[in-house]
C-alpha atoms as a printed R data frame, in Angstrom:
    type eleno elety resid chain resno      x      y       z
1   ATOM     1    CA   UNK     A     1 64.422 59.166  99.756
2   ATOM     2    CA   UNK     A     2 63.390 62.569  98.494
3   ATOM     3    CA   UNK     A     3 62.970 65.046 101.303
4   ATOM     4    CA   UNK     A     4 60.744 67.389  99.294
5   ATOM     5    CA   UNK     A     5 63.420 70.075  99.225
6   ATOM     6    CA   UNK     A     6 63.275 72.580  96.434
7   ATOM     7    CA   UNK     A     7 65.655 72.668  93.520
8   ATOM     8    CA   UNK     A     8 68.713 74.910  93.848
9   ATOM     9    CA   UNK     A     9 66.997 77.848  92.103
10  ATOM    10    CA   UNK     A    10 63.867 77.717  94.288
11  ATOM    11    CA   UNK     A    11 61.721 75.885  91.750
12  ATOM    12    CA   UNK     A    12 59.452 72.945  92.436
13  ATOM    13    CA   UNK     A    13 60.211 70.459  95.214
14  ATOM    14    CA   UNK     A    14 62.336 67.608  93.855
15  ATOM    15    CA   UNK     A    15 59.617 65.120  94.762
16  ATOM    16    CA   UNK     A    16 57.220 66.805  92.288
17  ATOM    17    CA   UNK     A    17 59.570 68.128  89.635
18  ATOM    18    CA   UNK     A    18 59.977 64.942  87.579
19  ATOM    19    CA   UNK     A    19 56.231 64.365  87.183
20  ATOM    20    CA   UNK     A    20 55.591 67.959  86.130
21  ATOM    21    CA   UNK     A    21 58.551 67.847  83.699
22  ATOM    22    CA   UNK     A    22 57.212 64.637  82.145
23  ATOM    23    CA   UNK     A    23 53.750 66.187  81.723
24  ATOM    24    CA   UNK     A    24 55.268 69.298  80.088
25  ATOM    25    CA   UNK     A    25 57.110 67.051  77.647
26  ATOM    26    CA   UNK     A    26 54.073 64.890  76.867
27  ATOM    27    CA   UNK     A    27 51.995 68.011  76.164
28  ATOM    28    CA   UNK     A    28 54.735 69.389  73.886
29  ATOM    29    CA   UNK     A    29 54.933 66.167  71.881
30  ATOM    30    CA   UNK     A    30 51.144 65.963  71.563
31  ATOM    31    CA   UNK     A    31 50.937 69.589  70.389
32  ATOM    32    CA   UNK     A    32 53.734 69.257  67.824
33  ATOM    33    CA   UNK     A    33 52.297 66.019  66.409
34  ATOM    34    CA   UNK     A    34 48.874 67.699  66.137
35  ATOM    35    CA   UNK     A    35 50.574 70.475  64.140
36  ATOM    36    CA   UNK     A    36 51.737 67.852  61.649
37  ATOM    37    CA   UNK     A    37 55.299 67.228  62.787
38  ATOM    38    CA   UNK     A    38 56.440 63.640  62.339
39  ATOM    39    CA   UNK     A    39 57.594 61.604  65.362
40  ATOM    40    CA   UNK     A    40 61.374 61.827  65.609
41  ATOM    41    CA   UNK     A    41 61.581 64.749  63.136
42  ATOM    42    CA   UNK     A    42 62.856 66.911  66.010
43  ATOM    43    CA   UNK     A    43 65.125 65.640  68.792
44  ATOM    44    CA   UNK     A    44 62.387 66.206  71.400
45  ATOM    45    CA   UNK     A    45 59.624 64.399  69.489
46  ATOM    46    CA   UNK     A    46 60.033 61.087  71.266
47  ATOM    47    CA   UNK     A    47 58.797 59.502  74.456
48  ATOM    48    CA   UNK     A    48 60.188 60.622  77.810
49  ATOM    49    CA   UNK     A    49 61.965 57.288  78.235
50  ATOM    50    CA   UNK     A    50 63.759 57.767  74.887
51  ATOM    51    CA   UNK     A    51 64.554 61.448  75.448
52  ATOM    52    CA   UNK     A    52 68.245 62.402  75.773
53  ATOM    53    CA   UNK     A    53 69.128 63.524  79.283
54  ATOM    54    CA   UNK     A    54 69.885 67.118  78.245
55  ATOM    55    CA   UNK     A    55 66.322 67.424  76.900
56  ATOM    56    CA   UNK     A    56 64.883 65.901  80.081
57  ATOM    57    CA   UNK     A    57 66.885 68.532  81.965
58  ATOM    58    CA   UNK     A    58 65.329 71.216  79.764
59  ATOM    59    CA   UNK     A    59 61.844 70.032  80.795
60  ATOM    60    CA   UNK     A    60 62.890 69.953  84.455
61  ATOM    61    CA   UNK     A    61 64.189 73.511  84.166
62  ATOM    62    CA   UNK     A    62 60.901 74.546  82.565
63  ATOM    63    CA   UNK     A    63 58.989 72.984  85.466
64  ATOM    64    CA   UNK     A    64 61.161 74.907  87.937
65  ATOM    65    CA   UNK     A    65 60.637 78.066  85.881
66  ATOM    66    CA   UNK     A    66 56.886 77.854  86.472
67  ATOM    67    CA   UNK     A    67 57.353 78.629  90.174
68  ATOM    68    CA   UNK     A    68 59.659 81.545  89.386
69  ATOM    69    CA   UNK     A    69 57.405 83.048  86.690
70  ATOM    70    CA   UNK     A    70 54.287 82.738  88.820
71  ATOM    71    CA   UNK     A    71 55.980 84.212  91.907
72  ATOM    72    CA   UNK     A    72 57.074 87.246  89.879
73  ATOM    73    CA   UNK     A    73 53.403 87.868  89.064
74  ATOM    74    CA   UNK     A    74 52.104 87.428  92.605
75  ATOM    75    CA   UNK     A    75 51.046 83.767  92.497
76  ATOM    76    CA   UNK     A    76 52.226 80.832  94.556
77  ATOM    77    CA   UNK     A    77 52.158 77.098  93.957
78  ATOM    78    CA   UNK     A    78 50.717 75.179  96.860
79  ATOM    79    CA   UNK     A    79 49.832 71.561  97.603
80  ATOM    80    CA   UNK     A    80 46.142 70.800  97.122
81  ATOM    81    CA   UNK     A    81 46.200 68.289  99.935
82  ATOM    82    CA   UNK     A    82 42.925 66.466  99.444
83  ATOM    83    CA   UNK     A    83 43.309 65.705  95.733
84  ATOM    84    CA   UNK     A    84 40.351 67.842  94.703
85  ATOM    85    CA   UNK     A    85 40.600 69.812  91.459
86  ATOM    86    CA   UNK     A    86 42.171 73.257  91.736
87  ATOM    87    CA   UNK     A    87 40.073 76.394  91.838
88  ATOM    88    CA   UNK     A    88 39.726 78.030  88.449
89  ATOM    89    CA   UNK     A    89 42.520 80.531  87.939
90  ATOM    90    CA   UNK     A    90 42.219 83.367  85.492
91  ATOM    91    CA   UNK     A    91 45.519 85.086  84.870
92  ATOM    92    CA   UNK     A    92 45.318 88.848  85.180
93  ATOM    93    CA   UNK     A    93 45.637 91.042  82.092
94  ATOM    94    CA   UNK     A    94 48.808 90.364  80.191
95  ATOM    95    CA   UNK     A    95 50.288 87.984  82.781
96  ATOM    96    CA   UNK     A    96 50.371 85.198  80.188
97  ATOM    97    CA   UNK     A    97 52.411 87.353  77.817
98  ATOM    98    CA   UNK     A    98 54.839 88.394  80.559
99  ATOM    99    CA   UNK     A    99 55.259 84.767  81.654
100 ATOM   100    CA   UNK     A   100 55.819 83.653  78.052
101 ATOM   101    CA   UNK     A   101 58.528 86.270  77.581
102 ATOM   102    CA   UNK     A   102 60.153 85.269  80.885
103 ATOM   103    CA   UNK     A   103 59.949 81.607  79.840
104 ATOM   104    CA   UNK     A   104 61.689 82.400  76.556
105 ATOM   105    CA   UNK     A   105 64.453 84.207  78.467
106 ATOM   106    CA   UNK     A   106 64.801 81.219  80.827
107 ATOM   107    CA   UNK     A   107 64.913 78.833  77.856
108 ATOM   108    CA   UNK     A   108 67.607 80.914  76.121
109 ATOM   109    CA   UNK     A   109 69.728 81.029  79.292
110 ATOM   110    CA   UNK     A   110 69.386 77.248  79.599
111 ATOM   111    CA   UNK     A   111 70.397 76.714  75.962
112 ATOM   112    CA   UNK     A   112 73.359 79.099  76.261
113 ATOM   113    CA   UNK     A   113 74.516 77.309  79.425
114 ATOM   114    CA   UNK     A   114 74.545 74.068  77.404
115 ATOM   115    CA   UNK     A   115 76.873 75.596  74.821
116 ATOM   116    CA   UNK     A   116 74.278 76.611  72.223
117 ATOM   117    CA   UNK     A   117 74.599 79.794  70.201
118 ATOM   118    CA   UNK     A   118 72.340 81.498  67.716
119 ATOM   119    CA   UNK     A   119 72.368 79.884  64.300
120 ATOM   120    CA   UNK     A   120 70.022 79.895  61.332
121 ATOM   121    CA   UNK     A   121 69.997 76.082  61.498
122 ATOM   122    CA   UNK     A   122 69.282 73.926  64.501
123 ATOM   123    CA   UNK     A   123 72.313 71.776  65.373
124 ATOM   124    CA   UNK     A   124 71.868 69.590  68.468
125 ATOM   125    CA   UNK     A   125 75.103 67.610  68.636
126 ATOM   126    CA   UNK     A   126 78.770 68.415  68.653
127 ATOM   127    CA   UNK     A   127 80.742 71.499  69.597
128 ATOM   128    CA   UNK     A   128 78.789 73.850  67.297
129 ATOM   129    CA   UNK     A   129 75.337 73.551  68.848
130 ATOM   130    CA   UNK     A   130 73.016 76.225  67.512
131 ATOM   131    CA   UNK     A   131 69.355 77.151  67.528
132 ATOM   132    CA   UNK     A   132 67.462 79.812  65.535
133 ATOM   133    CA   UNK     A   133 65.261 80.621  68.556
134 ATOM   134    CA   UNK     A   134 68.107 82.182  70.517
135 ATOM   135    CA   UNK     A   135 66.979 85.734  69.834
136 ATOM   136    CA   UNK     A   136 65.166 88.439  71.790
137 ATOM   137    CA   UNK     A   137 61.440 87.968  72.342
138 ATOM   138    CA   UNK     A   138 60.661 90.978  70.145
139 ATOM   139    CA   UNK     A   139 62.468 89.305  67.236
140 ATOM   140    CA   UNK     A   140 60.604 85.983  67.469
141 ATOM   141    CA   UNK     A   141 57.874 85.200  64.945
142 ATOM   142    CA   UNK     A   142 54.397 84.692  66.455
143 ATOM   143    CA   UNK     A   143 54.352 80.932  65.796
144 ATOM   144    CA   UNK     A   144 57.546 80.535  67.846
145 ATOM   145    CA   UNK     A   145 56.195 82.813  70.601
146 ATOM   146    CA   UNK     A   146 53.205 80.477  70.747
147 ATOM   147    CA   UNK     A   147 55.575 77.621  71.646
148 ATOM   148    CA   UNK     A   148 56.275 79.563  74.867
149 ATOM   149    CA   UNK     A   149 52.636 80.582  75.443
150 ATOM   150    CA   UNK     A   150 51.059 77.180  74.850
151 ATOM   151    CA   UNK     A   151 52.362 75.324  77.930
152 ATOM   152    CA   UNK     A   152 51.641 78.348  80.116
153 ATOM   153    CA   UNK     A   153 47.989 78.374  79.028
154 ATOM   154    CA   UNK     A   154 47.599 75.006  80.723
155 ATOM   155    CA   UNK     A   155 49.886 75.631  83.668
156 ATOM   156    CA   UNK     A   156 47.119 74.975  86.208
157 ATOM   157    CA   UNK     A   157 46.271 71.565  84.702
158 ATOM   158    CA   UNK     A   158 49.943 70.636  84.351
159 ATOM   159    CA   UNK     A   159 50.678 71.425  87.983
160 ATOM   160    CA   UNK     A   160 47.429 69.714  88.947
161 ATOM   161    CA   UNK     A   161 48.912 66.413  87.746
162 ATOM   162    CA   UNK     A   162 51.211 66.711  90.757
163 ATOM   163    CA   UNK     A   163 48.324 67.691  93.082
164 ATOM   164    CA   UNK     A   164 49.406 71.351  93.075
165 ATOM   165    CA   UNK     A   165 47.332 74.528  92.856
166 ATOM   166    CA   UNK     A   166 48.193 77.991  91.624
167 ATOM   167    CA   UNK     A   167 46.685 80.725  93.786
168 ATOM   168    CA   UNK     A   168 47.268 84.461  94.216
169 ATOM   169    CA   UNK     A   169 49.822 85.166  96.944
170 ATOM   170    CA   UNK     A   170 48.030 85.774 100.215
171 ATOM   171    CA   UNK     A   171 44.927 83.790  99.190
172 ATOM   172    CA   UNK     A   172 43.667 81.002 101.396
173 ATOM   173    CA   UNK     A   173 44.481 77.788  99.469
174 ATOM   174    CA   UNK     A   174 41.530 76.103 101.210
175 ATOM   175    CA   UNK     A   175 39.107 78.664  99.758
176 ATOM   176    CA   UNK     A   176 37.374 76.741  96.957
177 ATOM   177    CA   UNK     A   177 35.775 79.736  95.280
178 ATOM   178    CA   UNK     A   178 36.674 80.364  91.651
179 ATOM   179    CA   UNK     A   179 39.279 82.999  91.034
């Protein structure tokens, strides 16, 4: 039985991580299909149940990264408790941009730890794994930066699927006023 302990890097509790990771993946697939990508045209454009384990792990790491990114900006993730919708959260200033850049860095570290290197072509299998997105944030084209921004724009709803709220550190999570 899951004891609710947090992942090794201080991310989401294990009991919530899988549901948030699945929601992140489902949102990604929906967004890419809406952009005109064909199902199966990318390794990640398939259902969660058909997703290779290393790509499930990537979604789990992204879910854990949410807690880290938000904490760095002065927010905490807390349990809603009663199942009511979360208070409206408006990210301050350029918090979204800073989180997107941090998410890209986290994603690159994850890819590099799996043996990927920069390459002009995306190669998912074998000893020569490569990805063209393994570059500094400043060198990414805007459409690729948007791949990092998009899930963060709906972070409150995504975490809400696991009955979690995002609130400024030090705020009373029971205070239902909009933020």
